[in-house]
C-alpha positions in Angstrom: -29.2 57.5 -7.9 -30.9 54.8 -5.7 -28.8 52.3 -3.9 -29.9 49.0 -5.5 -30.3 46.0 -3.2 -30.8 42.4 -4.4 -32.7 40.0 -2.0 -32.5 36.3 -3.1 -35.2 33.9 -2.4 -32.8 30.8 -2.5 -35.8 28.5 -1.6 -37.6 29.6 -4.6 -34.6 30.6 -7.2 -31.3 29.8 -7.8 -29.6 32.0 -10.0 -27.0 31.1 -12.3 -26.5 34.2 -13.6 -24.9 36.3 -10.8 -22.1 37.8 -12.9 -24.6 39.8 -14.6 -23.9 41.8 -11.6 -20.3 42.5 -12.0 -19.5 46.2 -13.1 -22.4 47.6 -11.0 -23.4 49.0 -7.4 -25.5 46.2 -6.1 -25.6 45.1 -2.6 -26.6 41.5 -2.9 -28.4 39.2 0.3 -29.1 35.4 -0.7 -31.5 34.0 2.2 -30.9 30.4 2.4 -33.5 28.3 4.1 -32.5 25.9 7.1 -32.9 22.6 5.1 -30.5 24.0 2.2 -27.1 22.5 3.0 -25.2 22.9 -0.6 -24.7 26.2 -2.3 -23.3 25.7 -6.4 -19.9 26.8 -6.4 -20.5 29.0 -9.4 -22.6 31.2 -7.1 -20.1 31.1 -4.2 -17.6 32.2 -6.3 -19.5 35.2 -7.9 -20.9 36.3 -4.4 -17.1 35.8 -3.3 -16.1 38.6 -5.9 -19.0 41.2 -4.7 -16.5 41.2 -1.5 -18.8 43.2 1.3 -21.4 43.9 -1.4 -22.5 40.2 -0.9 -23.4 37.9 1.9 -25.7 35.2 2.8 -28.4 35.2 5.3 -29.0 31.8 6.7 -32.8 31.2 8.0 -33.4 29.8 11.8 -36.4 27.3 11.6 -38.4 26.0 8.5 -42.1 27.1 9.1 -44.4 28.0 6.0 -42.9 31.4 4.7 -40.1 31.9 7.4 -37.9 32.8 4.6 -40.2 35.4 3.2 -40.8 37.0 6.8 -36.5 37.1 7.0 -36.6 38.9 3.8 -39.7 41.6 4.8 -37.4 41.9 7.9 -34.2 42.8 6.2 -36.3 45.2 4.0 -37.6 47.3 6.9 -34.3 47.4 8.6 -32.2 48.8 5.6 -35.2 51.4 4.6 -34.9 52.8 8.1 -31.4 53.8 7.2 -31.2 54.3 3.7 -33.7 56.5 2.2 -32.1 55.5 -1.3 -33.0 52.2 -1.4 -34.2 50.1 -4.0 -35.1 46.9 -3.4 -35.2 43.8 -6.1 -36.7 40.5 -4.5 -35.6 37.6 -6.8 -38.3 35.2 -6.5 -41.3 33.2 -8.3 -43.5 33.8 -5.2 -46.3 36.1 -6.1 -46.7 36.4 -2.2 -44.4 39.0 -2.2 -46.8 41.4 -4.2 -49.0 42.8 -1.6 -45.6 43.7 0.5 -44.6 45.2 -2.5 -47.8 47.2 -3.0 -47.7 48.3 0.8 -43.8 49.5 0.3 -44.8 51.9 -2.7 -47.6 53.4 -0.6 -44.8 54.2 1.8 -42.8 55.7 -0.8 -40.0 52.6 -0.4 -39.2 51.4 -3.8 -39.3 47.6 -4.5 -39.9 45.0 -7.3 -40.0 41.4 -7.3 -38.4 39.9 -10.4 -38.2 36.2 -11.1 -34.2 36.4 -12.5 -31.8 38.6 -12.0 -32.0 39.4 -15.8 -35.3 41.2 -15.3 -33.8 44.0 -13.2 -34.4 47.6 -15.1 -31.0 48.6 -14.7 -29.4 45.2 -16.0 -31.4 45.1 -18.6 -30.9 48.7 -19.8 -27.0 47.9 -19.7 -27.4 44.6 -21.4 -29.8 45.9 -23.9 -28.8 45.7 -27.4 -31.4 47.3 -29.6 -33.4 50.8 -29.1 -36.3 48.8 -28.6 -34.9 47.0 -25.5 -33.9 50.4 -24.5 -37.0 52.1 -24.4 -38.8 48.9 -22.7 -36.2 49.1 -19.9 -36.4 52.8 -19.2 -40.5 52.7 -19.9 -40.3 49.9 -16.8 -37.8 51.8 -14.6 -40.1 55.1 -15.0 -43.6 53.5 -14.3 -41.8 52.0 -11.0 -40.7 55.7 -10.1 -44.4 56.7 -9.3 -44.9 60.2 -8.3 -41.1 61.0 -8.2 -40.8 60.9 -11.9 -38.9 63.4 -13.7 -41.0 66.6 -14.5 -38.6 68.4 -17.0 -36.8 67.2 -19.9 -33.5 68.0 -18.3 -33.9 66.0 -15.3 -35.3 63.2 -17.7 -32.2 63.3 -19.7 -30.4 62.9 -16.5 -32.2 60.2 -14.9 -31.7 58.0 -18.7 -28.1 59.0 -18.5 -28.0 57.7 -15.1 -29.8 54.4 -15.9 -27.0 53.8 -18.3 -24.1 54.4 -16.1 -23.5 58.2 -17.6 -22.1 56.5 -20.8 -24.6 58.4 -22.9 -23.9 61.3 -25.4 -26.2 64.3 -25.6 -27.2 63.3 -28.8 -28.3 59.8 -27.7 -30.2 61.2 -24.6 -32.4 63.5 -27.0 -32.9 60.9 -29.4 -34.3 58.5 -26.9 -36.9 61.2 -25.5 -37.9 61.8 -29.2 -38.3 58.2 -29.8 -40.6 58.5 -26.3 -42.4 61.3 -27.8 -42.9 59.4 -31.0 -44.1 56.5 -29.1 -46.4 58.6 -27.4 -45.2 57.6 -24.0 -44.5 61.1 -23.0 -45.6 64.5 -24.3 -43.5 67.8 -23.9 -44.8 71.2 -23.1 -42.1 73.9 -22.5 -39.9 71.1 -21.1 -42.4 69.9 -18.7 -43.2 66.4 -19.2 -46.4 64.5 -18.9 -46.3 60.7 -19.0 -48.8 58.4 -20.6 -49.5 54.8 -19.7 -48.1 52.3 -19.5 -45.4 54.5 -17.7 -48.4 56.6 -15.8 -50.5 54.0 -14.7 -54.3 54.3 -15.1 
């Protein structure tokens, strides 16, 4: 399972829902601009509960895109030592999109989400309906690119991992059958083929 890192562009997004991360194995870095002098007490308390998995990065200087460059640097630094890293940039700044495209070409997993609640793993764990579950699984598989599971057994294991290994075999089978019904996948002798939107055109 991937090691999930959340890098928050605090100049751009001030999340009020960090409590969603509790019970999950995320490492959180909050990037704070030089001119940002105050941190909301709720965010500080929640980050403190994460212990060594939560930290602040204070930016030196306030030039244009200074914070963005810091985030890019930390992604490169972490990716160099952690081959299982999956990066979630929390920002509304679409300027990160070219970086994410480049990272994917380098086989480095990264997404930009506008809010913590959009992180696929959290969408899955907080899903309350079959449709929400399927939507979250589709998003997760689409982001895996060429590393998507190719056998039904490994697909089942991947799905179960997304749900923190809490699913029964019956539930996993039902999810895979529903994906077939929706023509998201086809199965031929245990081999999986993916259709849009999982497989990009």
